C-alpha positions in Angstrom: 22.8 14.0 -1.5 20.3 16.1 -3.5 18.3 19.1 -2.3 15.3 17.0 -1.6 17.3 14.7 0.7 18.9 17.7 2.5 15.5 19.3 3.1 14.1 15.9 4.4 17.2 15.5 6.6 16.8 18.9 8.2 13.1 18.2 8.8 13.7 14.8 10.4 16.2 16.4 12.9 13.3 18.4 14.3 10.5 16.0 13.9 8.7 14.2 16.7 5.3 12.8 17.0 3.0 15.4 18.5 1.4 14.5 21.9 -2.3 13.6 21.8 -4.4 16.7 22.8 -7.9 15.2 22.9 -9.6 13.9 25.9 -9.7 10.1 26.6 -13.5 10.0 25.8 -13.0 11.7 22.4 -10.0 9.5 21.8 -12.0 6.3 22.4 -14.9 7.6 20.3 -12.6 8.3 17.4 -11.4 4.7 17.5 -14.9 3.3 17.8 -16.0 5.3 14.8 -13.0 4.2 12.9 -13.6 0.5 13.8 -17.2 1.0 12.6 -16.1 2.4 9.2 -13.6 -0.4 8.7 -16.2 -3.1 9.7 -18.8 -1.6 7.4 -16.4 -1.5 4.5 -15.1 -5.0 5.0 -18.4 -6.7 5.7 -20.4 -4.7 3.0 -18.0 -5.6 0.3 -17.6 -9.2 1.5 -21.4 -9.5 1.2 -21.2 -8.3 -2.5 -18.3 -10.7 -3.2 -20.2 -13.7 -1.7 -23.4 -12.8 -3.4 -22.0 -12.5 -6.9 -19.8 -15.6 -6.5 -22.5 -17.8 -4.9 -25.7 -17.1 -6.7 -25.6 -18.3 -10.3 -28.3 -15.9 -11.4 -25.9 -13.1 -10.6 -23.2 -14.5 -12.9 -23.5 -11.7 -15.6 -20.9 -9.7 -17.4 -21.8 -6.5 -15.5 -21.7 -8.2 -12.1 -18.2 -9.6 -12.8 -17.1 -5.9 -13.1 -19.0 -5.2 -9.9 -17.2 -8.1 -8.3 -13.8 -6.7 -9.3 -14.7 -3.4 -7.8 -15.9 -5.0 -4.6 -12.7 -7.0 -4.2 -10.6 -3.7 -4.5 -13.0 -2.0 -2.0 -12.6 -5.0 0.3 -8.8 -4.6 0.2 -9.2 -0.9 1.1 -11.1 -1.8 4.2 -8.9 -4.7 5.2 -5.5 -3.3 4.5 -5.5 0.4 3.9 -8.1 1.9 6.2 -6.9 0.6 9.6 -3.3 2.1 9.4 -4.7 5.3 7.7 -7.2 5.9 10.4 -4.6 5.2 13.2 -2.2 7.6 11.5 -4.9 10.4 11.4 -6.0 9.9 15.0 -2.4 9.6 16.4 -0.9 12.1 14.0 2.0 9.7 13.8 3.0 6.7 11.6 3.9 3.8 13.9 4.3 1.0 11.3 7.8 1.6 10.0 9.4 2.1 6.6 8.8 -1.3 5.1 5.1 -1.3 5.9 4.9 2.3 4.6 6.3 1.2 1.2 3.8 -1.6 1.1 1.0 0.7 2.2 1.5 3.1 -0.7 2.0 0.3 -3.1 -1.4 -1.1 -2.3 -2.9 2.4 -2.2 -1.7 3.2 -5.7 -2.7 -0.2 -7.0 -6.2 -0.1 -5.5 -6.9 3.5 -6.6 -5.9 3.0 -10.2 -7.7 -0.3 -10.3 -10.9 1.2 -8.9 -10.8 4.0 -11.5 -10.4 1.6 -14.4 -13.1 -0.8 -12.9 -15.5 2.2 -13.0 -14.4 3.0 -16.5 -15.0 -0.6 -17.6 -18.5 -0.5 -16.0 -19.2 2.6 -18.1 -18.1 0.8 -21.2 -20.3 -2.1 -20.3 -23.4 0.0 -19.8 -22.8 1.9 -23.0 -22.5 -1.3 -25.0 -25.6 -2.8 -23.3 -27.7 0.3 -24.1 -26.3 1.3 -27.5 -25.8 -2.2 -29.1 -28.0 -4.6 -27.1 -28.0 -7.4 -29.6 -24.3 -7.3 -30.1 -23.8 -7.1 -26.3 -26.0 -10.2 -25.6 -24.3 -12.2 -28.4 -20.7 -11.2 -27.9 -20.2 -10.1 -24.3 -20.1 -13.2 -22.0 -19.1 -13.8 -18.4 -15.9 -15.6 -19.6 -14.8 -12.7 -21.8 -15.5 -10.2 -19.0 -13.5 -12.3 -16.5 -10.6 -12.4 -19.0 -10.9 -8.6 -19.3 -11.0 -8.1 -15.6 -7.8 -10.3 -15.2 -6.1 -8.3 -17.9 -7.1 -5.1 -16.2 -5.5 -6.3 -12.9 -2.3 -7.4 -14.7 -2.0 -4.0 -16.5 -2.5 -2.1 -13.2 0.2 -4.2 -11.4 2.6 -3.6 -14.3 1.9 0.1 -14.3 2.4 0.5 -10.6 5.6 -1.6 -10.8 6.9 0.6 -13.6 5.9 3.8 -11.8 8.0 2.8 -8.8 10.9 1.4 -10.8 11.3 4.4 -13.1 10.5 6.9 -10.4 14.0 5.9 -9.4 14.3 6.8 -5.8 13.0 4.9 -2.8 14.1 7.9 -0.7 10.8 9.4 -1.9 9.0 7.0 0.5 9.6 7.5 4.2 11.3 10.6 5.3 11.2 10.6 9.1 10.3 8.3 11.9 6.6 8.9 12.5 5.8 10.0 8.9 4.8 8.1 5.8 4.6 9.9 2.5 5.3 9.0 -1.1 6.4 11.5 -3.8 6.8 11.1 -7.5 9.3 13.1 -9.5 7.9 15.8 -11.9 7.8 13.6 -15.0 6.0 10.7 -13.4 3.6 13.1 -11.6 2.4 14.2 -14.9 2.3 10.7 -16.4 0.4 9.4 -13.4 -2.1 12.3 -13.4 -2.9 11.6 -17.1 -3.1 7.8 -17.0 -4.8 7.4 -13.6 -7.2 10.3 -13.6 -7.5 12.5 -16.7 -7.9 9.7 -19.3 -10.4 7.6 -17.4 -12.3 10.7 -16.3 -12.5 11.7 -20.0 -13.8 8.2 -20.9 -16.4 8.3 -18.1 -17.7 11.7 -19.1 -18.0 10.8 -22.8 -19.6 7.4 -22.2 -22.1 8.4 -19.5 -23.1 11.4 -21.6 -24.0 8.9 -24.4 -25.7 6.6 -21.9 -27.8 9.4 -20.6 -28.9 10.3 -24.2 -29.7 6.7 -25.0 -31.6 6.2 -21.8 -33.8 9.2 -22.7 -34.5 7.7 -26.1 -35.5 4.4 -24.4 -37.8 6.3 -22.0 -39.6 7.9 -24.9 -39.9 4.5 -26.7 -41.3 2.9 -23.6 -43.9 5.6 -23.2 -44.9 5.1 -26.8 -45.2 1.3 -26.3 -47.3 1.9 -23.1 -49.8 4.0 -25.1 -50.8 1.1 -27.3 -51.9 -2.4 -26.8 -48.8 -4.4 -27.6 -48.0 -8.1 -28.0 -45.9 -10.1 -25.6 -42.6 -9.6 -27.5 -43.0 -5.8 -27.1 -43.7 -6.2 -23.4 -40.5 -8.2 -23.0 -38.6 -5.5 -24.9 -40.1 -2.8 -22.8 -39.1 -4.7 -19.6 -35.6 -5.2 -20.9 -35.2 -1.6 -21.7 -36.4 -0.5 -18.3 -33.9 -2.9 -16.6 -31.0 -1.6 -18.6 -32.0 2.0 -17.9 -32.3 1.2 -14.1 -28.8 -0.4 -14.2 -27.4 2.6 -16.0 -29.0 4.9 -13.4 -27.6 3.0 -10.4 -24.1 2.8 -11.9 -24.3 6.4 -12.8 -24.9 7.2 -9.1 -21.9 4.9 -8.3 -19.7 6.8 -10.7 -20.9 10.2 -9.4 -20.1 9.3 -5.8 -16.8 7.9 -6.9 -15.8 11.1 -8.6 -17.0 13.2 -5.6 -14.6 11.2 -3.4 -11.8 11.2 -6.0 -11.7 14.8 -7.2 -10.4 16.5 -3.9 -7.4 14.2 -3.9 -6.5 14.8 -7.5 -7.1 18.5 -7.2 -4.6 18.4 -4.3 -2.1 16.5 -6.4 -2.3 19.3 -9.0 -2.1 22.2 -6.6 0.5 20.7 -4.2 3.2 22.0 -6.5 1.8 25.5 -6.3 0.6 25.9 -2.7 1.6 24.2 0.5 -1.0 21.9 2.1 -0.6 20.5 5.6 0.0 16.8 6.1 -3.2 16.5 8.1 -5.2 17.9 5.1 -3.5 15.4 2.8 -4.4 12.5 5.1 -8.0 13.6 5.2 -8.2 13.9 1.4 -6.8 10.4 1.0 -9.3 9.1 3.6 -12.1 10.8 1.7 -11.0 8.9 -1.4 -11.1 5.6 0.4 -14.5 6.3 2.0 -15.9 5.6 -1.4 -15.2 1.9 -0.7 -17.5 2.2 2.3 -20.3 4.0 0.4 -20.5 1.5 -2.6 -22.2 -1.4 -0.7 -24.7 1.2 0.8 -25.6 2.2 -2.8 -26.1 -1.4 -3.8 -28.3 -2.0 -0.7 -30.4 1.1 -1.4 -31.0 0.6 -5.1 -30.6 -3.2 -5.8 -33.4 -5.4 -4.3 -31.4 -8.5 -5.3 -28.5 -7.4 -3.0 -30.9 -7.0 0.0 -32.3 -10.5 -0.7 -28.7 -11.9 -0.9 -27.8 -10.2 2.4 -30.9 -11.9 4.1 -29.9 -15.3 2.6 -26.3 -14.9 3.7 -27.0 -13.7 7.2 -29.6 -16.4 7.9 -27.1 -19.0 6.6 -29.5 -20.3 3.9 -26.6 -20.2 1.4 -25.3 -23.4 3.1 -28.4 -25.3 2.0 -28.4 -27.7 -0.9 -28.9 -25.9 -4.3 -29.0 -22.5 -2.6 -26.9 -21.2 -5.5 -30.0 -21.7 -7.8 -32.3 -19.5 -5.6 -34.0 -16.8 -7.6 -32.8 -13.5 -6.1 -33.9 -11.3 -9.0 -37.6 -11.8 -8.7 
């Protein structure tokens, strides 16, 4: 038995789930708020999934990446959030060792997948703005779907390798009532670089370029607007505005994602230096997953097509003949 196991053994001898110290009214309110968050996450992302899959007008390369992100966010709401919120409210893990292992497996998979989905969206926007003709001619829905499938396979392989070479399933559940997962020092560094530092570097570089290109487009549009222009220039101006708007919305998406992500990864760096309470760790993880709740709200606020799709879905018009051909972008 190594030192880690000895420390965990000593800890487990004295561990018991703390008694609930809040009033019944507050307790019920916490569960009601948690249910609302889960419902908003699941339903919001399900609406995005149905919209992109059903309406043919939304079958674009960018929306295939948005679909992949929505699927991962849906899994967060359906599988990860309920036990996480119960764990936070009860201050105790009730679901056993096996579910704990599956819980952290899915958490790791979804977190890394979401990060690389966001990175792929940044690459997509950069190509669309910097090389529009190449993008229109070479980047198709089929190629994007293949890329998304490859991305999912790579992340599954990475998480499997992470668990296998980490080499000790004793790092999973220590005590009854607790559920934590630890990486050894080598894999902690590898995971930090591959799942955070590298994609963050890609996001910063690409969105800096996207911002500069968008400024150039804005200048070009103003110049076009100052002169009487033929129809082809009007089309070009409209296309440039559409690409800039898409880049802006996805920039907001990335910014919110990083705000939710950074506290957790700052913790992962500092946890070797300072001791952080388990309650703080739980809240940091929950803040990370709340990004999955916020994403559909961003789409609803900034994408008129998503609001139209919600109306068509809720009113059950999608079950009508040829509803997939409805123009939702006008």
